[in-house]
C-alpha atoms as an extended CHARMM CRD file, in Angstrom:
* protein
*
       296  EXT
         1         1  MET       CA              9.7970000000     -102.0310000000      -19.2650000000  PROA      1               0.0000000000
         2         2  GLN       CA             12.4800000000     -103.2240000000      -16.9160000000  PROA      2               0.0000000000
         3         3  PHE       CA             14.1070000000     -101.6250000000      -13.7470000000  PROA      3               0.0000000000
         4         4  ASP       CA             17.5790000000     -102.3630000000      -12.4810000000  PROA      4               0.0000000000
         5         5  ASP       CA             17.0560000000     -105.3970000000      -10.1990000000  PROA      5               0.0000000000
         6         6  ASP       CA             19.7490000000     -104.3160000000       -7.7920000000  PROA      6               0.0000000000
         7         7  ALA       CA             18.7430000000     -100.6180000000       -7.5570000000  PROA      7               0.0000000000
         8         8  ASP       CA             17.5890000000      -99.4180000000       -4.1660000000  PROA      8               0.0000000000
         9         9  LEU       CA             14.1040000000      -97.8410000000       -4.2590000000  PROA      9               0.0000000000
        10        10  ASP       CA             13.4490000000      -94.6100000000       -2.3310000000  PROA      10              0.0000000000
        11        11  THR       CA             10.0600000000      -95.3920000000       -0.6240000000  PROA      11              0.0000000000
        12        12  SER       CA             10.0720000000      -92.0150000000        1.0910000000  PROA      12              0.0000000000
        13        13  GLU       CA              8.7050000000      -90.5320000000       -2.1220000000  PROA      13              0.0000000000
        14        14  VAL       CA              5.5300000000      -92.6640000000       -1.8940000000  PROA      14              0.0000000000
        15        15  ARG       CA              3.1680000000      -92.7580000000        1.0900000000  PROA      15              0.0000000000
        16        16  ASP       CA              0.9130000000      -95.7890000000        1.3600000000  PROA      16              0.0000000000
        17        17  ALA       CA             -2.4630000000      -94.6100000000        2.7530000000  PROA      17              0.0000000000
        18        18  ARG       CA             -4.5130000000      -97.5750000000        1.6960000000  PROA      18              0.0000000000
        19        19  ARG       CA             -7.0570000000      -98.7300000000        4.1870000000  PROA      19              0.0000000000
        20        20  SER       CA             -6.6400000000      -95.4320000000        5.8700000000  PROA      20              0.0000000000
        21        21  ARG       CA             -9.3910000000      -93.7170000000        7.8710000000  PROA      21              0.0000000000
        22        22  VAL       CA            -10.2780000000      -90.1370000000        6.6220000000  PROA      22              0.0000000000
        23        23  PRO       CA            -11.0490000000      -88.2090000000        9.6830000000  PROA      23              0.0000000000
        24        24  GLY       CA            -13.7980000000      -85.5080000000        9.6360000000  PROA      24              0.0000000000
        25        25  GLY       CA            -15.7890000000      -84.1850000000        6.6050000000  PROA      25              0.0000000000
        26        26  ARG       CA            -17.2870000000      -86.3200000000        3.9280000000  PROA      26              0.0000000000
        27        27  ALA       CA            -16.5580000000      -87.1510000000        0.3620000000  PROA      27              0.0000000000
        28        28  THR       CA            -18.8870000000      -85.5330000000       -2.0160000000  PROA      28              0.0000000000
        29        29  VAL       CA            -17.6860000000      -87.3860000000       -5.1410000000  PROA      29              0.0000000000
        30        30  GLY       CA            -19.1520000000      -90.9230000000       -4.9440000000  PROA      30              0.0000000000
        31        31  GLY       CA            -20.3340000000      -93.7040000000       -6.8970000000  PROA      31              0.0000000000
        32        32  GLY       CA            -23.3270000000      -93.8230000000       -9.0930000000  PROA      32              0.0000000000
        33        33  VAL       CA            -24.3900000000      -90.6260000000      -10.7850000000  PROA      33              0.0000000000
        34        34  ALA       CA            -21.8780000000      -88.5410000000       -8.8430000000  PROA      34              0.0000000000
        35        35  GLY       CA            -19.0910000000      -90.8520000000       -9.9020000000  PROA      35              0.0000000000
        36        36  ILE       CA            -20.0070000000      -90.8240000000      -13.5300000000  PROA      36              0.0000000000
        37        37  LEU       CA            -20.2220000000      -87.0200000000      -13.3880000000  PROA      37              0.0000000000
        38        38  ALA       CA            -16.8150000000      -86.8440000000      -11.8280000000  PROA      38              0.0000000000
        39        39  LEU       CA            -15.4210000000      -89.1050000000      -14.5620000000  PROA      39              0.0000000000
        40        40  LEU       CA            -16.9850000000      -86.9470000000      -17.3130000000  PROA      40              0.0000000000
        41        41  LEU       CA            -15.4540000000      -83.7370000000      -15.7580000000  PROA      41              0.0000000000
        42        42  ALA       CA            -12.0510000000      -84.9950000000      -14.6270000000  PROA      42              0.0000000000
        43        43  LEU       CA            -11.7330000000      -87.4000000000      -17.6130000000  PROA      43              0.0000000000
        44        44  PHE       CA             -9.5060000000      -89.4400000000      -15.2490000000  PROA      44              0.0000000000
        45        45  LEU       CA             -6.2730000000      -87.5280000000      -15.8720000000  PROA      45              0.0000000000
        46        46  GLY       CA             -6.7670000000      -84.2060000000      -14.3670000000  PROA      46              0.0000000000
        47        47  VAL       CA             -5.4770000000      -81.9190000000      -11.5540000000  PROA      47              0.0000000000
        48        48  GLY       CA             -6.9690000000      -81.7660000000       -8.0170000000  PROA      48              0.0000000000
        49        49  PRO       CA            -10.6400000000      -82.2750000000       -7.0890000000  PROA      49              0.0000000000
        50        50  ASP       CA            -10.7990000000      -78.6890000000       -6.1100000000  PROA      50              0.0000000000
        51        51  GLN       CA            -11.0580000000      -77.8410000000       -9.7200000000  PROA      51              0.0000000000
        52        52  LEU       CA            -14.1780000000      -80.1170000000      -10.1300000000  PROA      52              0.0000000000
        53        53  GLY       CA            -16.0930000000      -78.0480000000       -7.5730000000  PROA      53              0.0000000000
        54        54  LEU       CA            -17.3550000000      -81.2990000000       -5.9660000000  PROA      54              0.0000000000
        55        55  THR       CA            -15.3380000000      -81.6690000000       -2.8260000000  PROA      55              0.0000000000
        56        56  GLU       CA            -15.0590000000      -80.2620000000        0.7610000000  PROA      56              0.0000000000
        57        57  GLY       CA            -11.8640000000      -79.4160000000        2.4640000000  PROA      57              0.0000000000
        58        58  GLY       CA            -10.2740000000      -82.2700000000        4.4960000000  PROA      58              0.0000000000
        59        59  THR       CA             -7.3400000000      -83.1920000000        6.5500000000  PROA      59              0.0000000000
        60        60  ALA       CA             -4.5670000000      -85.4990000000        5.6760000000  PROA      60              0.0000000000
        61        61  PRO       CA             -5.5070000000      -89.3070000000        5.8750000000  PROA      61              0.0000000000
        62        62  GLU       CA             -4.3510000000      -91.2550000000        8.9950000000  PROA      62              0.0000000000
        63        63  PRO       CA             -2.7150000000      -94.5080000000        7.7150000000  PROA      63              0.0000000000
        64        64  SER       CA             -3.4310000000      -97.6130000000        9.6590000000  PROA      64              0.0000000000
        65        65  SER       CA             -0.4540000000      -99.3020000000       11.2440000000  PROA      65              0.0000000000
        66        66  ASP       CA             -0.3940000000     -102.2110000000        8.8060000000  PROA      66              0.0000000000
        67        67  SER       CA             -0.7020000000     -100.1640000000        5.5270000000  PROA      67              0.0000000000
        68        68  ALA       CA              1.5820000000      -97.2590000000        6.4580000000  PROA      68              0.0000000000
        69        69  ALA       CA              4.6850000000      -99.5080000000        6.2840000000  PROA      69              0.0000000000
        70        70  ARG       CA              3.5120000000     -101.8700000000        3.4090000000  PROA      70              0.0000000000
        71        71  VAL       CA              5.4500000000     -100.0460000000        0.6620000000  PROA      71              0.0000000000
        72        72  ALA       CA              8.4220000000      -99.3980000000        2.8980000000  PROA      72              0.0000000000
        73        73  GLU       CA              8.6990000000     -103.0480000000        3.7210000000  PROA      73              0.0000000000
        74        74  SER       CA              7.8990000000     -104.6000000000        0.3740000000  PROA      74              0.0000000000
        75        75  CYS       CA              9.4990000000     -102.2220000000       -2.1330000000  PROA      75              0.0000000000
        76        76  ARG       CA             13.1090000000     -102.3060000000       -1.4380000000  PROA      76              0.0000000000
        77        77  LYS       CA             14.8110000000     -103.1680000000       -4.8690000000  PROA      77              0.0000000000
        78        78  GLY       CA             14.2350000000     -102.6870000000       -8.6380000000  PROA      78              0.0000000000
        79        79  SER       CA             13.5100000000     -106.4560000000       -8.6080000000  PROA      79              0.0000000000
        80        80  ASP       CA             10.3430000000     -105.6490000000       -6.5140000000  PROA      80              0.0000000000
        81        81  ALA       CA              9.3140000000     -103.0650000000       -9.0730000000  PROA      81              0.0000000000
        82        82  ASN       CA              9.5050000000     -105.6900000000      -11.7200000000  PROA      82              0.0000000000
        83        83  THR       CA              6.9920000000     -107.9230000000       -9.9600000000  PROA      83              0.0000000000
        84        84  ARG       CA              4.6280000000     -105.8500000000       -7.8470000000  PROA      84              0.0000000000
        85        85  GLU       CA              2.3500000000     -103.0630000000       -9.0110000000  PROA      85              0.0000000000
        86        86  ASP       CA              2.7550000000     -100.6900000000       -5.9560000000  PROA      86              0.0000000000
        87        87  CYS       CA              6.5190000000     -101.1590000000       -6.0890000000  PROA      87              0.0000000000
        88        88  ARG       CA              6.2670000000     -100.2870000000       -9.8370000000  PROA      88              0.0000000000
        89        89  VAL       CA              4.7970000000      -96.9820000000       -8.7800000000  PROA      89              0.0000000000
        90        90  VAL       CA              7.5440000000      -96.2850000000       -6.3130000000  PROA      90              0.0000000000
        91        91  ALA       CA             10.1810000000      -96.8940000000       -9.0010000000  PROA      91              0.0000000000
        92        92  VAL       CA              8.4100000000      -94.8310000000      -11.6220000000  PROA      92              0.0000000000
        93        93  VAL       CA              8.1360000000      -91.8850000000       -9.1460000000  PROA      93              0.0000000000
        94        94  ASN       CA             11.8980000000      -92.3160000000       -8.3240000000  PROA      94              0.0000000000
        95        95  SER       CA             12.7110000000      -92.2530000000      -12.0090000000  PROA      95              0.0000000000
        96        96  LEU       CA             10.5680000000      -89.2790000000      -12.7260000000  PROA      96              0.0000000000
        97        97  GLN       CA             12.0550000000      -87.2030000000       -9.9340000000  PROA      97              0.0000000000
        98        98  ASP       CA             15.5090000000      -88.2280000000      -10.9050000000  PROA      98              0.0000000000
        99        99  PHE       CA             14.9030000000      -86.7980000000      -14.3850000000  PROA      99              0.0000000000
       100       100  TRP       CA             13.1120000000      -83.5980000000      -13.3310000000  PROA      100             0.0000000000
       101       101  ARG       CA             15.8880000000      -82.9010000000      -10.7760000000  PROA      101             0.0000000000
       102       102  ALA       CA             18.5480000000      -83.2820000000      -13.4720000000  PROA      102             0.0000000000
       103       103  GLU       CA             16.4660000000      -81.3560000000      -16.0970000000  PROA      103             0.0000000000
       104       104  TYR       CA             15.9770000000      -78.3470000000      -13.7670000000  PROA      104             0.0000000000
       105       105  ALA       CA             19.6500000000      -78.3370000000      -12.7250000000  PROA      105             0.0000000000
       106       106  ARG       CA             20.5280000000      -78.3990000000      -16.4220000000  PROA      106             0.0000000000
       107       107  ARG       CA             18.4670000000      -75.4050000000      -16.9060000000  PROA      107             0.0000000000
       108       108  GLY       CA             19.8750000000      -73.6190000000      -13.8690000000  PROA      108             0.0000000000
       109       109  GLY       CA             16.8110000000      -74.1110000000      -11.7180000000  PROA      109             0.0000000000
       110       110  ARG       CA             15.9950000000      -76.3530000000       -8.6600000000  PROA      110             0.0000000000
       111       111  TYR       CA             13.2470000000      -78.9530000000       -8.7160000000  PROA      111             0.0000000000
       112       112  ALA       CA             11.0420000000      -79.3300000000       -5.6790000000  PROA      112             0.0000000000
       113       113  ASP       CA             10.0940000000      -82.9520000000       -4.9530000000  PROA      113             0.0000000000
       114       114  ALA       CA              6.5190000000      -84.1110000000       -4.8730000000  PROA      114             0.0000000000
       115       115  SER       CA              5.3040000000      -87.3410000000       -3.1460000000  PROA      115             0.0000000000
       116       116  THR       CA              2.6850000000      -89.7390000000       -4.2500000000  PROA      116             0.0000000000
       117       117  VAL       CA             -0.0420000000      -91.0520000000       -2.0990000000  PROA      117             0.0000000000
       118       118  LEU       CA             -1.5420000000      -94.4590000000       -2.6460000000  PROA      118             0.0000000000
       119       119  PHE       CA             -5.1250000000      -94.5870000000       -1.4160000000  PROA      119             0.0000000000
       120       120  THR       CA             -8.2670000000      -96.8050000000       -1.6310000000  PROA      120             0.0000000000
       121       121  GLY       CA            -11.7830000000      -95.5380000000       -1.9050000000  PROA      121             0.0000000000
       122       122  ARG       CA            -11.4080000000      -92.0430000000       -0.7600000000  PROA      122             0.0000000000
       123       123  VAL       CA             -8.6890000000      -89.6640000000        0.4910000000  PROA      123             0.0000000000
       124       124  ALA       CA             -8.4370000000      -86.2050000000        2.0300000000  PROA      124             0.0000000000
       125       125  THR       CA             -6.2010000000      -83.7160000000        0.5000000000  PROA      125             0.0000000000
       126       126  ALA       CA             -5.3520000000      -80.0730000000        0.6350000000  PROA      126             0.0000000000
       127       127  CYS       CA             -7.5460000000      -79.6150000000       -2.2960000000  PROA      127             0.0000000000
       128       128  GLY       CA            -10.6050000000      -81.3170000000       -0.6950000000  PROA      128             0.0000000000
       129       129  THR       CA            -11.8240000000      -84.9190000000       -0.1560000000  PROA      129             0.0000000000
       130       130  ALA       CA            -12.1810000000      -87.0550000000       -3.1420000000  PROA      130             0.0000000000
       131       131  THR       CA            -13.0400000000      -90.5620000000       -3.9960000000  PROA      131             0.0000000000
       132       132  SER       CA            -11.5140000000      -92.9930000000       -6.4620000000  PROA      132             0.0000000000
       133       133  ALA       CA            -14.1550000000      -91.8490000000       -8.9850000000  PROA      133             0.0000000000
       134       134  VAL       CA            -11.9790000000      -88.7600000000       -9.6840000000  PROA      134             0.0000000000
       135       135  GLY       CA             -9.1870000000      -90.9590000000      -10.9660000000  PROA      135             0.0000000000
       136       136  PRO       CA             -5.4300000000      -90.0390000000      -10.4670000000  PROA      136             0.0000000000
       137       137  PHE       CA             -4.9000000000      -86.3490000000       -9.7190000000  PROA      137             0.0000000000
       138       138  TYR       CA             -2.4350000000      -83.8590000000       -8.6910000000  PROA      138             0.0000000000
       139       139  CYS       CA             -3.1780000000      -81.4220000000       -5.8220000000  PROA      139             0.0000000000
       140       140  PRO       CA             -1.2280000000      -78.1420000000       -6.2730000000  PROA      140             0.0000000000
       141       141  ALA       CA             -2.1020000000      -77.0210000000       -2.6910000000  PROA      141             0.0000000000
       142       142  ASP       CA              0.0680000000      -79.7940000000       -1.1320000000  PROA      142             0.0000000000
       143       143  ARG       CA              2.0560000000      -80.6690000000       -4.1270000000  PROA      143             0.0000000000
       144       144  LYS       CA              1.1050000000      -84.4620000000       -4.1110000000  PROA      144             0.0000000000
       145       145  VAL       CA             -0.0550000000      -86.9570000000       -6.6340000000  PROA      145             0.0000000000
       146       146  TYR       CA             -2.9630000000      -89.1130000000       -5.4230000000  PROA      146             0.0000000000
       147       147  LEU       CA             -3.5120000000      -92.5430000000       -6.9870000000  PROA      147             0.0000000000
       148       148  ASP       CA             -5.9250000000      -95.4010000000       -6.3430000000  PROA      148             0.0000000000
       149       149  LEU       CA             -4.2340000000      -98.5180000000       -8.1790000000  PROA      149             0.0000000000
       150       150  GLY       CA             -7.7000000000      -99.7610000000       -9.0130000000  PROA      150             0.0000000000
       151       151  PHE       CA             -7.7380000000      -97.0680000000      -11.7610000000  PROA      151             0.0000000000
       152       152  PHE       CA             -5.4380000000      -99.1220000000      -13.9350000000  PROA      152             0.0000000000
       153       153  ASP       CA             -7.9900000000     -101.8370000000      -14.0700000000  PROA      153             0.0000000000
       154       154  GLU       CA            -10.5720000000      -99.1820000000      -15.0040000000  PROA      154             0.0000000000
       155       155  LEU       CA             -8.2690000000      -97.8100000000      -17.6970000000  PROA      155             0.0000000000
       156       156  ARG       CA             -8.0440000000     -101.2660000000      -19.3720000000  PROA      156             0.0000000000
       157       157  ASP       CA            -11.4260000000     -102.8900000000      -18.6170000000  PROA      157             0.0000000000
       158       158  ARG       CA            -13.7330000000      -99.8070000000      -18.9790000000  PROA      158             0.0000000000
       159       159  PHE       CA            -11.8520000000      -97.5610000000      -21.3900000000  PROA      159             0.0000000000
       160       160  GLY       CA            -10.2700000000     -100.1070000000      -23.5390000000  PROA      160             0.0000000000
       161       161  ALA       CA             -6.6390000000      -99.3570000000      -23.0520000000  PROA      161             0.0000000000
       162       162  THR       CA             -4.2300000000     -102.2820000000      -23.6850000000  PROA      162             0.0000000000
       163       163  GLY       CA             -2.7520000000     -101.8360000000      -20.2930000000  PROA      163             0.0000000000
       164       164  GLY       CA              0.7620000000     -102.9080000000      -19.3720000000  PROA      164             0.0000000000
       165       165  PRO       CA              3.3910000000     -101.5550000000      -16.9810000000  PROA      165             0.0000000000
       166       166  PHE       CA              4.2090000000      -98.5560000000      -19.1110000000  PROA      166             0.0000000000
       167       167  ALA       CA              0.5800000000      -97.4280000000      -19.5030000000  PROA      167             0.0000000000
       168       168  GLN       CA              0.6740000000      -97.2780000000      -15.7540000000  PROA      168             0.0000000000
       169       169  ALA       CA              3.9450000000      -95.3040000000      -15.8860000000  PROA      169             0.0000000000
       170       170  TYR       CA              2.3500000000      -92.9070000000      -18.3560000000  PROA      170             0.0000000000
       171       171  VAL       CA             -0.4350000000      -92.1070000000      -15.9210000000  PROA      171             0.0000000000
       172       172  VAL       CA              2.0060000000      -91.3240000000      -13.0760000000  PROA      172             0.0000000000
       173       173  ALA       CA              4.3250000000      -89.3230000000      -15.4920000000  PROA      173             0.0000000000
       174       174  HSD       CA              1.3050000000      -87.1340000000      -16.6720000000  PROA      174             0.0000000000
       175       175  GLU       CA              0.4440000000      -86.3350000000      -13.0900000000  PROA      175             0.0000000000
       176       176  TYR       CA              4.0260000000      -85.4260000000      -12.2470000000  PROA      176             0.0000000000
       177       177  ALA       CA              3.9700000000      -83.1760000000      -15.3140000000  PROA      177             0.0000000000
       178       178  HSD       CA              1.3040000000      -81.1410000000      -13.6300000000  PROA      178             0.0000000000
       179       179  HSD       CA              3.6170000000      -80.7490000000      -10.7180000000  PROA      179             0.0000000000
       180       180  VAL       CA              6.2790000000      -79.3040000000      -13.1670000000  PROA      180             0.0000000000
       181       181  GLN       CA              3.5850000000      -77.0200000000      -14.5660000000  PROA      181             0.0000000000
       182       182  ASN       CA              2.7220000000      -75.8790000000      -10.9760000000  PROA      182             0.0000000000
       183       183  GLN       CA              6.3060000000      -74.9960000000      -10.3230000000  PROA      183             0.0000000000
       184       184  MET       CA              6.6420000000      -73.1010000000      -13.6150000000  PROA      184             0.0000000000
       185       185  GLY       CA              3.3450000000      -71.1580000000      -13.0190000000  PROA      185             0.0000000000
       186       186  THR       CA              1.7700000000      -72.7220000000      -16.0540000000  PROA      186             0.0000000000
       187       187  LEU       CA             -0.8560000000      -74.4400000000      -14.0190000000  PROA      187             0.0000000000
       188       188  ALA       CA             -2.5170000000      -71.0330000000      -13.2240000000  PROA      188             0.0000000000
       189       189  ARG       CA             -3.4350000000      -70.6680000000      -16.8930000000  PROA      189             0.0000000000
       190       190  ALA       CA             -6.1650000000      -73.2240000000      -16.7010000000  PROA      190             0.0000000000
       191       191  GLN       CA             -7.9490000000      -71.6650000000      -13.7190000000  PROA      191             0.0000000000
       192       192  ASP       CA            -10.5810000000      -69.9190000000      -15.7720000000  PROA      192             0.0000000000
       193       193  ARG       CA            -12.4990000000      -73.1830000000      -15.9850000000  PROA      193             0.0000000000
       194       194  ARG       CA            -13.2010000000      -72.7150000000      -19.7280000000  PROA      194             0.0000000000
       195       195  GLN       CA            -13.7150000000      -75.6970000000      -21.8550000000  PROA      195             0.0000000000
       196       196  GLY       CA            -13.4730000000      -76.5930000000      -25.5820000000  PROA      196             0.0000000000
       197       197  GLU       CA            -10.9590000000      -77.6080000000      -28.1620000000  PROA      197             0.0000000000
       198       198  GLY       CA             -8.8020000000      -74.4680000000      -27.9240000000  PROA      198             0.0000000000
       199       199  SER       CA             -9.2180000000      -73.7820000000      -24.2220000000  PROA      199             0.0000000000
       200       200  ASN       CA             -6.2830000000      -73.3570000000      -21.8430000000  PROA      200             0.0000000000
       201       201  ALA       CA             -7.4520000000      -76.4610000000      -20.0010000000  PROA      201             0.0000000000
       202       202  VAL       CA             -6.8760000000      -78.6250000000      -22.9660000000  PROA      202             0.0000000000
       203       203  ARG       CA             -3.5600000000      -77.0480000000      -23.8870000000  PROA      203             0.0000000000
       204       204  LEU       CA             -2.4620000000      -77.6850000000      -20.1190000000  PROA      204             0.0000000000
       205       205  GLU       CA             -3.2700000000      -81.3240000000      -20.3940000000  PROA      205             0.0000000000
       206       206  LEU       CA             -1.7210000000      -81.8920000000      -23.8530000000  PROA      206             0.0000000000
       207       207  GLN       CA              1.5070000000      -80.1620000000      -22.4150000000  PROA      207             0.0000000000
       208       208  ALA       CA              1.4320000000      -82.6560000000      -19.5760000000  PROA      208             0.0000000000
       209       209  ASP       CA              1.2940000000      -85.4730000000      -22.1550000000  PROA      209             0.0000000000
       210       210  CYS       CA              4.2010000000      -84.0040000000      -23.8570000000  PROA      210             0.0000000000
       211       211  TYR       CA              6.1200000000      -83.7850000000      -20.8380000000  PROA      211             0.0000000000
       212       212  ALA       CA              5.4510000000      -87.3600000000      -19.9070000000  PROA      212             0.0000000000
       213       213  GLY       CA              6.8590000000      -88.3120000000      -23.4070000000  PROA      213             0.0000000000
       214       214  VAL       CA             10.0070000000      -86.2040000000      -22.6920000000  PROA      214             0.0000000000
       215       215  TRP       CA             10.6370000000      -88.2200000000      -19.4330000000  PROA      215             0.0000000000
       216       216  ALA       CA             10.1060000000      -91.4610000000      -21.2820000000  PROA      216             0.0000000000
       217       217  ARG       CA             12.7230000000      -90.3750000000      -23.9250000000  PROA      217             0.0000000000
       218       218  HSD       CA             15.3560000000      -89.9230000000      -21.1220000000  PROA      218             0.0000000000
       219       219  ALA       CA             14.2760000000      -92.4750000000      -18.6540000000  PROA      219             0.0000000000
       220       220  THR       CA             16.8470000000      -95.0670000000      -19.5790000000  PROA      220             0.0000000000
       221       221  SER       CA             19.7100000000      -92.6660000000      -19.6380000000  PROA      221             0.0000000000
       222       222  THR       CA             19.0180000000      -90.5350000000      -16.5010000000  PROA      222             0.0000000000
       223       223  PRO       CA             21.3390000000      -91.6130000000      -13.6800000000  PROA      223             0.0000000000
       224       224  ASP       CA             19.5250000000      -92.4850000000      -10.4400000000  PROA      224             0.0000000000
       225       225  ASP       CA             20.4810000000      -90.0710000000       -7.6130000000  PROA      225             0.0000000000
       226       226  ARG       CA             21.3430000000      -92.9870000000       -5.3720000000  PROA      226             0.0000000000
       227       227  THR       CA             23.4660000000      -95.2780000000       -7.6960000000  PROA      227             0.0000000000
       228       228  GLY       CA             24.4950000000      -93.1410000000      -10.5160000000  PROA      228             0.0000000000
       229       229  ARG       CA             23.0010000000      -95.7650000000      -12.8900000000  PROA      229             0.0000000000
       230       230  PRO       CA             19.7360000000      -95.4550000000      -14.6630000000  PROA      230             0.0000000000
       231       231  LEU       CA             16.8520000000      -96.9310000000      -12.6200000000  PROA      231             0.0000000000
       232       232  LEU       CA             14.9170000000      -97.7940000000      -15.7000000000  PROA      232             0.0000000000
       233       233  THR       CA             17.0840000000     -100.0350000000      -17.8170000000  PROA      233             0.0000000000
       234       234  ARG       CA             14.7820000000     -101.0320000000      -20.7150000000  PROA      234             0.0000000000
       235       235  LEU       CA             11.9140000000      -99.4750000000      -22.5050000000  PROA      235             0.0000000000
       236       236  THR       CA             10.7170000000     -101.1670000000      -25.7410000000  PROA      236             0.0000000000
       237       237  ASP       CA              8.7020000000      -99.9960000000      -28.6670000000  PROA      237             0.0000000000
       238       238  GLU       CA              5.8460000000     -102.0790000000      -27.2160000000  PROA      238             0.0000000000
       239       239  ASP       CA              6.1070000000     -100.1190000000      -24.0510000000  PROA      239             0.0000000000
       240       240  ILE       CA              5.7070000000      -96.8630000000      -25.9310000000  PROA      240             0.0000000000
       241       241  ARG       CA              2.8040000000      -98.1790000000      -27.8420000000  PROA      241             0.0000000000
       242       242  ASP       CA              1.2030000000      -99.1120000000      -24.5070000000  PROA      242             0.0000000000
       243       243  GLY       CA              1.8290000000      -95.4420000000      -23.3610000000  PROA      243             0.0000000000
       244       244  LEU       CA              0.3330000000      -93.9620000000      -26.6290000000  PROA      244             0.0000000000
       245       245  ASP       CA             -2.7800000000      -96.3270000000      -26.3280000000  PROA      245             0.0000000000
       246       246  ALA       CA             -3.3480000000      -95.1660000000      -22.7580000000  PROA      246             0.0000000000
       247       247  ALA       CA             -3.1000000000      -91.6320000000      -23.8720000000  PROA      247             0.0000000000
       248       248  ALA       CA             -5.6600000000      -92.2440000000      -26.5870000000  PROA      248             0.0000000000
       249       249  ALA       CA             -7.9190000000      -94.1440000000      -24.1800000000  PROA      249             0.0000000000
       250       250  VAL       CA             -8.5160000000      -90.9940000000      -22.0530000000  PROA      250             0.0000000000
       251       251  GLY       CA             -9.0530000000      -88.6390000000      -24.8970000000  PROA      251             0.0000000000
       252       252  ASP       CA            -12.2900000000      -86.5520000000      -24.4980000000  PROA      252             0.0000000000
       253       253  ASP       CA            -13.8210000000      -87.7650000000      -27.7010000000  PROA      253             0.0000000000
       254       254  ARG       CA            -13.3310000000      -91.4210000000      -26.8440000000  PROA      254             0.0000000000
       255       255  ILE       CA            -14.6740000000      -91.1320000000      -23.3610000000  PROA      255             0.0000000000
       256       256  GLN       CA            -17.6020000000      -89.0830000000      -24.3760000000  PROA      256             0.0000000000
       257       257  GLU       CA            -18.6120000000      -91.3580000000      -26.9810000000  PROA      257             0.0000000000
       258       258  ARG       CA            -18.4770000000      -94.2730000000      -24.6530000000  PROA      258             0.0000000000
       259       259  LEU       CA            -20.2800000000      -92.6900000000      -21.7710000000  PROA      259             0.0000000000
       260       260  GLN       CA            -22.8120000000      -90.4200000000      -23.4910000000  PROA      260             0.0000000000
       261       261  GLY       CA            -22.9290000000      -91.7360000000      -27.0840000000  PROA      261             0.0000000000
       262       262  ARG       CA            -21.8610000000      -88.5070000000      -28.7350000000  PROA      262             0.0000000000
       263       263  VAL       CA            -18.9330000000      -86.1670000000      -28.9780000000  PROA      263             0.0000000000
       264       264  THR       CA            -19.2200000000      -82.5090000000      -27.8400000000  PROA      264             0.0000000000
       265       265  PRO       CA            -15.8670000000      -80.7470000000      -28.5460000000  PROA      265             0.0000000000
       266       266  GLU       CA            -17.1250000000      -77.5540000000      -26.8180000000  PROA      266             0.0000000000
       267       267  THR       CA            -16.9080000000      -79.3430000000      -23.5110000000  PROA      267             0.0000000000
       268       268  TRP       CA            -13.4520000000      -80.7860000000      -23.8990000000  PROA      268             0.0000000000
       269       269  THR       CA            -11.0530000000      -80.4020000000      -21.1630000000  PROA      269             0.0000000000
       270       270  HSD       CA             -8.3210000000      -82.6640000000      -21.9160000000  PROA      270             0.0000000000
       271       271  GLY       CA             -8.0830000000      -83.0450000000      -25.8060000000  PROA      271             0.0000000000
       272       272  SER       CA             -8.9110000000      -85.6330000000      -28.3490000000  PROA      272             0.0000000000
       273       273  SER       CA             -7.5360000000      -89.0950000000      -28.5170000000  PROA      273             0.0000000000
       274       274  THR       CA             -5.4030000000      -88.1030000000      -31.5360000000  PROA      274             0.0000000000
       275       275  GLN       CA             -4.0410000000      -84.9850000000      -29.9030000000  PROA      275             0.0000000000
       276       276  ARG       CA             -3.1190000000      -86.8320000000      -26.7460000000  PROA      276             0.0000000000
       277       277  ARG       CA             -1.3310000000      -89.5460000000      -28.6310000000  PROA      277             0.0000000000
       278       278  GLN       CA              0.4030000000      -86.8980000000      -30.7950000000  PROA      278             0.0000000000
       279       279  TRP       CA              1.6450000000      -84.7950000000      -27.8850000000  PROA      279             0.0000000000
       280       280  PHE       CA              3.0130000000      -87.6440000000      -26.0170000000  PROA      280             0.0000000000
       281       281  HSD       CA              4.8590000000      -88.9050000000      -29.0490000000  PROA      281             0.0000000000
       282       282  HSD       CA              6.0640000000      -85.3640000000      -29.8110000000  PROA      282             0.0000000000
       283       283  GLY       CA              7.6160000000      -85.2610000000      -26.3780000000  PROA      283             0.0000000000
       284       284  TYR       CA              9.1650000000      -88.7040000000      -26.7560000000  PROA      284             0.0000000000
       285       285  ARG       CA             10.4540000000      -87.9650000000      -30.2200000000  PROA      285             0.0000000000
       286       286  THR       CA             12.0490000000      -84.6870000000      -29.4120000000  PROA      286             0.0000000000
       287       287  GLY       CA             13.0810000000      -85.2460000000      -25.8250000000  PROA      287             0.0000000000
       288       288  ASP       CA             12.8690000000      -81.5340000000      -25.2720000000  PROA      288             0.0000000000
       289       289  MET       CA             10.4450000000      -79.8890000000      -22.8310000000  PROA      289             0.0000000000
       290       290  ALA       CA             10.9160000000      -76.5800000000      -24.7390000000  PROA      290             0.0000000000
       291       291  ARG       CA              9.1930000000      -78.2100000000      -27.6220000000  PROA      291             0.0000000000
       292       292  CYS       CA              6.0170000000      -78.7960000000      -25.5180000000  PROA      292             0.0000000000
       293       293  ASP       CA              4.5960000000      -75.2850000000      -25.7640000000  PROA      293             0.0000000000
       294       294  THR       CA              1.1040000000      -76.1030000000      -26.4360000000  PROA      294             0.0000000000
       295       295  PHE       CA             -0.0170000000      -72.5130000000      -25.6080000000  PROA      295             0.0000000000
       296       296  ARG       CA              1.6080000000      -71.0150000000      -28.6240000000  PROA      296             0.0000000000
């Protein structure tokens, strides 16, 4: 996975709130038992903490002076994205939004941008206050993706993913797929909170995996809005394998087996490892979001 070394990164699409103070309220998703419960419910790659029913409302985090400018100062070029994890997130977000803007325009629509917030420990959102135990999530109320970079270590060390830069890109792409679903009105289909193999919640997550694959298919050919050249210049078969492995690592069956020693399909919210791999690969193979209708 390689970005154009000379490309300019748009850091306005990523807010660095690491080391921020969260004013007021308290996080009700924490470590220990509560954290494990959050992991079982969210299965790491879900939508906002409001859907978990474990959070309180909160206000936006207040960045400390040193962290607020960290990404803006350090992540200027594609070469930075090739060497720094936080800058890689900036570049992936830029690439994702370049693609979705172009895709919406091609279909006669208009894509509304969504920013990403990097945080450490806990964060206050329009969906409530959450801790890192929830994992990466998208909050439809403020249209932002929230990410603690420490999750990538968890993905590799605790859940057995091979890791790699594109595994990280897959995670971000999955969350931006939820933003696309929100704009299309699809996200509302999963609000019934039902669980199980055939539930709308599972179909929603599998579609997000498929959309992530669609972006991956076009990432090296979509012109960057700022330069007219693709921001992502190289994506290898090994990168795609890393993405497929990451998708499988957060399958309901694998996480349940690891955390509770048994698989209970009636409680699934995201789909099995096989399903998640299949739908990401389907999106990558077809490159067509219209082929990602998991609700049919």
